[in-house]
C-alpha positions in Angstrom: -38.0 14.4 54.6 -39.8 11.8 52.3 -40.1 10.7 48.8 -43.7 10.8 49.2 -44.4 13.4 46.6 -45.2 17.0 45.8 -48.2 18.7 47.5 -51.3 18.1 45.3 -53.9 20.6 44.3 -52.7 23.5 46.5 -51.5 26.0 43.6 -53.9 28.4 41.9 -53.5 29.5 38.3 -52.7 32.9 39.5 -49.7 31.4 41.5 -48.4 29.7 38.3 -48.8 33.3 36.4 -46.9 34.7 39.0 -44.0 32.3 38.6 -44.0 32.7 34.7 -43.9 36.5 34.5 -41.5 36.5 37.7 -39.2 34.2 35.8 -39.2 36.5 32.9 -38.0 39.5 35.2 -39.7 42.5 33.7 -37.4 45.1 35.2 -34.4 43.1 33.7 -36.1 43.1 30.6 -36.5 46.9 30.5 -33.1 47.8 31.9 -31.2 44.9 30.4 -32.9 43.3 27.3 -34.7 46.4 25.7 -31.7 48.6 26.0 -29.3 45.9 24.8 -31.5 45.3 21.7 -31.5 48.8 20.8 -28.0 49.2 21.4 -26.6 46.2 19.7 -29.2 46.0 16.6 -30.3 49.6 16.0 -33.7 48.1 15.3 -36.1 51.1 16.0 -39.0 48.8 15.6 -38.0 46.6 18.6 -41.4 47.1 20.3 -43.2 45.0 17.4 -40.7 42.1 18.0 -42.4 41.3 21.3 -46.0 40.6 20.0 -44.6 38.8 17.0 -42.4 36.5 19.4 -45.4 36.2 21.6 -47.5 34.8 18.8 -44.7 32.4 17.8 -44.3 31.1 21.5 -48.1 30.9 21.7 -47.9 28.5 18.7 -45.2 26.4 20.6 -47.4 26.5 23.6 -50.4 24.9 22.3 -49.3 21.3 22.1 -47.1 21.8 25.0 -49.8 22.8 27.4 -52.5 20.3 25.9 -50.3 17.4 26.5 -49.4 18.6 29.9 -53.2 18.2 30.7 -53.1 14.5 29.5 -49.7 13.8 30.9 -49.2 15.8 34.1 -45.7 15.6 35.4 -43.2 18.1 37.3 -40.6 17.4 34.4 -42.7 18.1 31.5 -40.1 18.2 28.7 -38.9 14.7 30.0 -42.5 13.3 30.3 -44.0 14.7 27.1 -41.1 13.7 24.8 -41.1 10.2 26.3 -44.8 9.9 25.6 -44.3 11.0 22.0 -41.0 9.6 21.0 -40.1 6.9 23.6 -38.0 6.8 26.9 -34.6 7.7 25.4 -35.8 10.8 23.7 -37.6 11.7 27.0 -34.3 11.6 28.8 -32.8 13.8 26.2 -35.6 16.4 26.7 -34.8 16.2 30.4 -31.2 16.7 29.8 -32.1 19.7 27.8 -34.3 21.2 30.5 -31.9 20.7 33.4 -28.9 22.0 31.5 -30.5 25.2 29.8 -32.8 26.2 32.7 -29.9 26.1 35.0 -27.9 28.0 32.5 -30.4 31.0 32.6 -30.7 30.8 36.3 -26.9 31.0 36.7 -26.5 33.7 34.3 -28.5 36.0 36.5 -25.8 35.6 39.2 -23.6 37.7 37.0 -26.3 40.4 36.5 -27.3 40.7 40.0 -23.8 40.5 41.2 -22.8 43.3 38.9 -25.8 45.6 39.6 -25.6 45.4 43.4 -21.7 46.1 43.4 -22.3 49.2 41.2 -25.0 50.4 43.4 -23.4 49.7 46.9 -19.7 48.9 46.2 -17.9 45.6 46.9 -17.2 42.7 44.9 -19.9 41.2 42.5 -19.0 37.7 44.0 -19.9 38.7 47.5 -23.3 40.1 46.4 -24.0 37.1 44.0 -23.2 34.6 47.0 -25.8 36.8 49.4 -28.4 36.3 46.6 -27.4 32.6 46.3 -28.2 32.0 49.9 -31.4 33.7 49.6 -32.6 31.8 46.8 -31.3 28.5 48.2 -33.5 29.1 51.3 -36.6 30.2 49.5 -36.4 27.1 47.3 -36.7 24.9 50.2 -40.2 26.4 51.0 -43.7 25.3 49.8 -44.7 26.8 46.3 -47.5 28.8 48.0 -44.8 30.4 50.4 -42.6 31.3 47.4 -45.6 32.5 45.3 -46.1 35.1 47.9 -42.6 36.4 47.8 -42.8 36.6 43.9 -46.2 38.2 44.0 -45.3 40.9 46.4 -42.0 41.7 44.5 -43.8 41.6 41.1 -46.7 43.9 42.1 -44.2 46.8 42.9 -42.1 46.1 40.0 -44.9 46.3 37.5 -46.3 49.5 39.2 -42.9 51.3 38.7 -42.6 50.1 34.9 -46.0 51.4 34.4 -45.0 54.7 35.8 -41.9 54.6 33.4 -44.3 53.9 30.5 -46.7 56.7 31.4 -44.0 59.3 31.9 -42.2 58.2 28.5 -45.7 58.9 26.6 -46.2 62.1 28.5 -42.7 63.4 27.7 -41.9 62.5 24.0 -38.8 63.6 22.5 -39.6 66.6 20.2 -43.1 66.9 21.7 -44.6 64.3 19.4 -45.5 60.6 20.0 -43.9 58.8 17.3 -45.2 55.8 15.5 -42.0 54.8 13.9 -41.2 52.2 16.5 -44.3 50.4 15.9 -44.4 50.4 12.1 -43.9 47.2 10.5 -41.5 48.5 7.6 -39.1 49.0 10.5 -38.7 45.4 10.8 -36.9 45.0 7.5 -33.7 46.1 9.2 -30.1 44.3 9.0 -30.4 43.8 12.7 -33.6 42.3 12.9 -32.2 38.7 13.6 -30.3 39.8 16.6 -33.5 41.7 17.9 -35.5 38.5 17.5 -32.7 36.4 19.1 -32.5 39.0 22.1 -36.2 39.2 22.4 -36.5 35.5 22.9 -34.7 35.7 26.1 -37.4 38.0 27.6 -40.1 35.4 27.3 -38.1 32.6 28.9 -40.2 31.6 32.2 -43.7 31.4 30.3 -42.7 27.8 29.6 -42.2 26.8 33.2 -46.1 26.4 34.0 -46.3 22.7 33.2 -43.8 21.9 35.8 -46.3 22.7 38.2 -49.1 20.5 36.6 -48.9 18.1 39.6 -49.6 20.8 42.1 -52.3 23.0 40.5 -55.8 22.9 41.7 -57.4 22.2 38.2 -55.7 20.9 35.0 -56.9 23.9 33.2 -55.0 26.3 35.3 -51.8 25.7 33.3 -53.3 26.7 30.0 -55.0 29.7 31.3 -52.1 31.0 33.0 -49.7 30.4 30.1 -51.9 32.1 27.6 -52.3 35.1 30.3 -48.5 35.1 30.6 -47.9 35.3 27.0 -50.4 38.1 26.2 -49.3 40.1 29.1 -45.6 39.9 28.4 -46.1 40.6 24.7 -48.1 43.8 25.3 -46.2 45.1 28.5 -42.7 44.8 26.8 -44.1 46.1 23.6 -45.5 49.3 25.4 -42.3 49.6 27.6 -39.9 49.5 24.5 -42.1 52.0 22.8 -42.0 54.3 25.7 -38.3 54.2 25.8 -37.9 55.0 22.0 -40.5 57.9 22.4 -38.7 59.3 25.4 -35.2 59.5 23.9 -36.3 59.8 20.3 -36.6 57.1 17.6 -33.5 58.4 15.7 -31.4 58.6 19.0 -32.4 55.6 20.9 -29.9 53.1 19.5 -26.9 55.7 20.1 -28.1 56.6 23.6 -28.7 53.1 24.5 -25.1 52.1 23.5 -23.8 54.8 25.6 -23.1 53.5 29.2 -22.9 57.0 30.5 -26.6 57.7 29.4 -27.7 55.3 32.2 -30.9 54.2 30.5 -33.5 53.6 31.8 -32.7 54.9 35.2 -31.6 58.4 34.1 -35.1 58.9 32.7 -36.6 57.7 36.0 -34.3 60.4 37.8 -35.4 63.0 35.4 -39.2 62.4 35.5 -39.6 61.6 39.2 -36.6 62.3 41.1 -33.7 60.2 42.6 -36.0 58.4 44.9 -37.9 56.5 42.4 -34.7 56.0 40.2 -33.2 54.2 43.3 -36.3 52.2 43.8 -36.2 51.2 40.1 -32.7 50.0 40.7 -33.5 48.1 43.7 -36.4 46.5 41.9 -34.0 45.3 39.2 -32.3 43.5 42.0 -35.3 41.8 43.6 -36.6 41.2 40.0 -33.7 39.2 39.1 -33.7 37.4 42.5 -37.4 36.4 41.8 -36.6 35.3 38.4 -33.9 33.1 39.8 -36.2 31.5 42.5 -38.7 30.7 39.7 -36.3 28.8 37.7 -34.7 27.3 40.8 -38.3 25.9 41.5 -38.6 24.4 38.0 -35.2 22.8 38.0 -35.8 21.2 41.5 -39.3 19.7 40.2 -37.4 18.3 37.1 -34.8 16.7 39.4 -37.9 15.3 41.7 -39.6 13.8 39.0 -36.8 12.0 37.3 -35.5 10.7 40.5 -38.9 9.5 41.5 -38.8 7.4 38.3 -35.4 5.9 39.0 -33.4 7.7 36.2 -31.7 9.6 38.8 -30.7 9.0 42.2 -33.8 8.3 44.5 -32.7 10.7 47.4 -33.2 13.6 44.8 -37.0 12.8 45.1 -37.1 13.7 48.6 -39.7 16.2 49.7 -40.2 18.2 52.9 -42.9 16.7 55.4 -43.4 19.4 57.9 -43.8 23.1 58.2 -43.2 25.6 55.3 -41.0 23.0 53.6 -44.0 20.4 53.4 -44.5 19.2 49.8 -41.5 21.1 48.5 -39.0 19.0 46.6 -36.0 19.5 48.8 -33.6 17.0 47.4 -33.6 18.7 44.1 -33.7 22.1 45.5 -30.6 21.4 47.5 -28.8 20.0 44.4 -29.6 22.9 42.2 -28.2 25.2 44.8 -25.1 23.3 45.1 -24.8 23.0 41.2 -25.1 26.8 40.7 -22.6 27.4 43.5 -20.0 25.1 41.6 -20.6 26.3 38.1 -20.6 30.1 38.9 -17.5 29.2 41.1 -15.7 28.0 38.2 -16.5 31.3 36.3 -15.2 33.3 39.2 -11.9 31.3 39.4 -11.4 31.9 35.8 -11.7 35.7 36.3 -14.8 35.9 34.0 -16.5 39.3 33.5 -19.9 39.1 35.3 -21.8 40.9 32.4 -20.1 40.2 29.3 -19.3 36.4 30.0 -21.4 35.1 32.9 -24.7 36.7 32.1 -24.4 37.1 28.2 -23.0 33.7 27.5 -25.1 31.5 29.8 -28.3 33.5 29.1 -27.9 33.2 25.4 -27.1 29.5 25.7 -30.1 29.1 27.9 -32.4 30.6 25.5 -31.2 28.5 22.6 -31.4 25.4 24.5 -35.0 26.1 25.7 -36.2 27.1 22.3 -34.8 23.6 21.0 -36.7 22.0 23.6 -40.0 23.7 22.8 -39.9 22.9 19.0 -39.2 19.2 19.8 -42.3 19.3 22.3 -44.4 20.6 19.4 -43.5 18.2 17.0 -43.9 15.5 19.8 -47.4 16.8 20.5 -48.3 15.9 16.8 -47.0 12.5 17.3 -48.7 11.9 20.5 -52.1 12.8 19.3 -51.7 11.0 16.0 -51.1 7.9 18.0 -54.2 8.1 20.1 -52.9 10.1 23.0 -55.4 12.3 24.7 -59.1 12.5 24.0 -60.6 15.9 24.3 -58.7 18.1 21.9 -59.6 19.0 18.5 -57.4 18.9 15.3 -56.3 22.6 15.5 -54.9 21.9 18.8 -53.3 18.5 18.0 -52.0 19.2 14.7 -52.4 22.5 12.9 -51.1 24.9 15.5 -48.2 22.8 16.9 -47.1 22.2 13.1 -47.0 25.9 12.6 -45.2 26.2 15.8 -42.3 23.7 14.8 -41.9 25.7 11.6 -41.8 29.1 13.0 -39.8 27.9 16.0 -37.1 26.4 13.7 -36.9 29.5 11.6 -36.4 31.7 14.7 -33.8 29.3 16.0 -31.9 29.5 12.8 -32.2 33.4 12.8 -30.7 33.2 16.4 -27.8 30.9 15.6 -27.0 33.1 12.5 -26.8 36.2 14.6 -25.1 34.9 17.8 -22.3 37.6 17.0 -24.5 40.2 18.0 -25.8 38.5 21.1 -22.2 37.8 22.3 -20.7 41.0 20.9 -18.0 38.9 19.1 -16.6 39.2 15.7 -19.1 37.7 12.8 -16.4 35.2 11.6 -15.2 34.2 15.2 -15.3 30.2 15.8 -16.7 31.0 19.3 -20.2 31.2 17.7 -20.1 27.5 17.6 -19.7 27.0 21.4 -23.5 27.4 22.1 -24.9 25.2 19.2 -22.2 22.7 20.2 -23.5 22.8 23.8 -27.1 22.2 22.6 -26.3 19.2 20.5 -23.8 17.7 23.1 -26.6 18.0 25.7 -29.0 16.1 23.3 -26.3 13.5 22.6 -25.6 12.8 26.2 -29.2 12.5 26.9 -29.6 9.8 24.2 -26.5 8.0 25.3 -28.0 8.0 28.9 -31.2 6.6 27.7 -29.3 4.0 25.3 -27.1 2.7 28.1 -30.1 2.1 30.4 -31.9 0.4 27.5 -28.9 -1.8 26.6 -28.6 -2.8 30.3 -32.4 -3.9 30.2 -33.1 -1.4 32.9 -36.8 -1.7 33.9 -36.9 2.2 34.8 -37.3 2.9 31.2 -40.8 1.4 31.2 -41.8 4.1 33.7 -40.1 7.0 32.2 -42.7 10.0 32.1 -45.5 8.3 34.0 -44.9 9.8 37.4 -47.1 8.4 40.2 -50.9 8.4 39.3 -53.0 10.8 41.6 -56.7 9.4 41.8 -58.0 12.8 42.5 -56.3 14.6 39.5 -57.3 11.5 37.1 -61.0 12.2 38.2 -60.7 16.0 38.0 -59.4 15.7 34.4 -62.2 13.2 33.5 -65.0 15.6 34.9 -63.4 18.4 32.9 -63.2 16.5 29.8 -67.0 15.9 30.2 -67.6 19.5 31.0 -69.0 18.4 34.5 
C-alpha cells in the first residue's frame, strides 16, 4: 500500500448517483421508514413530506456542491468548513462527519441482523457479522468495482418497488384512488414534526457525493448527480408512500402500519404477486441495506484518508491500494472504519441492546441529526466563503440567496426534529433521554474544536494545510476549462 492518493478521474456521475441512492436504501425506506412514519405519527399526508424535504435539502446542497467544485476534497465537510471559517472549524466539521456517518452505517447492522434472523433464523449478531465481513471486503475495492455491486443490486431493487407502486394504484382500497395522502391540508397534523424528522433519514446519502470530488471525471458531475438523486428520491418515495396508503386505505394506513402482524409491505407483495416476489422483496431489503452500508463505508474511509493525508490524523490512514482491484482505494481508512464498526456494535451486543429499538433507531436518529447540523453549517460557510472572494464562476443566487434560505429552513427542520425525538425514539415526551442525541451532536462539535485548538496552541504547522488536499494539475485545468465553457 502507498499514500500516493485516490484514483483520479475514473468515476462517472452515474457512479456517484448510484452511491447516493444506494446509501438511501430505497427498500429500507419503503419497508422501514414509510411504514414507521405512518405508524408513529398517523400523518396521512406523509407522501408530501418527501418532496418538501427534497426541496429543503436541495437548498442546503446548493452551496455545498458549488464549494466542492472550488475545493475538491475527499472529506468535504472538513475541507469546506476549513476554507469558510478556518482550520479549527474544519476539524469540528470533520468530527461531525466521521461520528454521524458512522452512526448511520452502524445502525444498519441492527436492521439487517434482525431482518435476516427473522427470515432464516439464528442470532441477529451472527448475521450482522456476516454482513460486516462482506462490507469490509468490498470497502477495500476500487470505487468502480463497488459501483458495479451497488448498481446491480439497486437496479433490481427499484424494479421491485416499482411493481409494488403499480399494484398499489391498480388495487386501491375501496376501489378508488384517493388523493387525501397528497392533499396539503393533511400536513396540518399533530404528528407532522415526527414525519419530517423520520423523513430526513430517508434522504441521508445524497450528501455523500462531494466525498468523490477527487475521483470523478469532471467537477460538474457532483452537482448533476446530487440534483438527480434528490429529484429521484423525492418523487420515488412520495409515489411509494402514496401507493401504500392507497392500497391499505388512508383511514386505515396508520393502524395497519402499527400492527406488526400486518406485515407491511411484504404482505401486500404476497397478496398481489405471490410468495415468490414477497420473498424477493425481503431479500432485496437485505441487499439494499448492505449496499447502503457499503456506500457509507466508502464515504467514511475517504474522510479518514483525506484528514490523514493532511497530518491531522495518523499518516498510515492515508494509505491506498497499489495493485489489482484495490488500486487507488483508501485501504487505511477502510480498515479503520471496519474495525470501529465492529467495536461499537460489539458494545451494544455485550450490553444486550435490542437490534431494532436501540441499535437501529437510536443510531440512525443520531446520524440524521448530526448530518443535518453539518449541512446547515456548510451552507452558512458557503456564504462566507464566497463573500471572502472564494470561487469565481458562481452567481449571487448560488453564493448567497439559496444557501441563506437553506440555513433558515434547515435550522427550522432541525428544531422540529429535536422537539419530536420522542416519536422517533418511542420514548415518553418528558423523558430526559431525549437529551442524549442533542448532547452527542454538541459534544462532537466541542471535541472537534478542542482538537483544533490544541493543535493551534502547539503551533502545529499542519493547520496551515487543513482542507487543502494535494493539488491535481489535471483537475485544476479541467475546472478552469469548464469555468471558461471550453
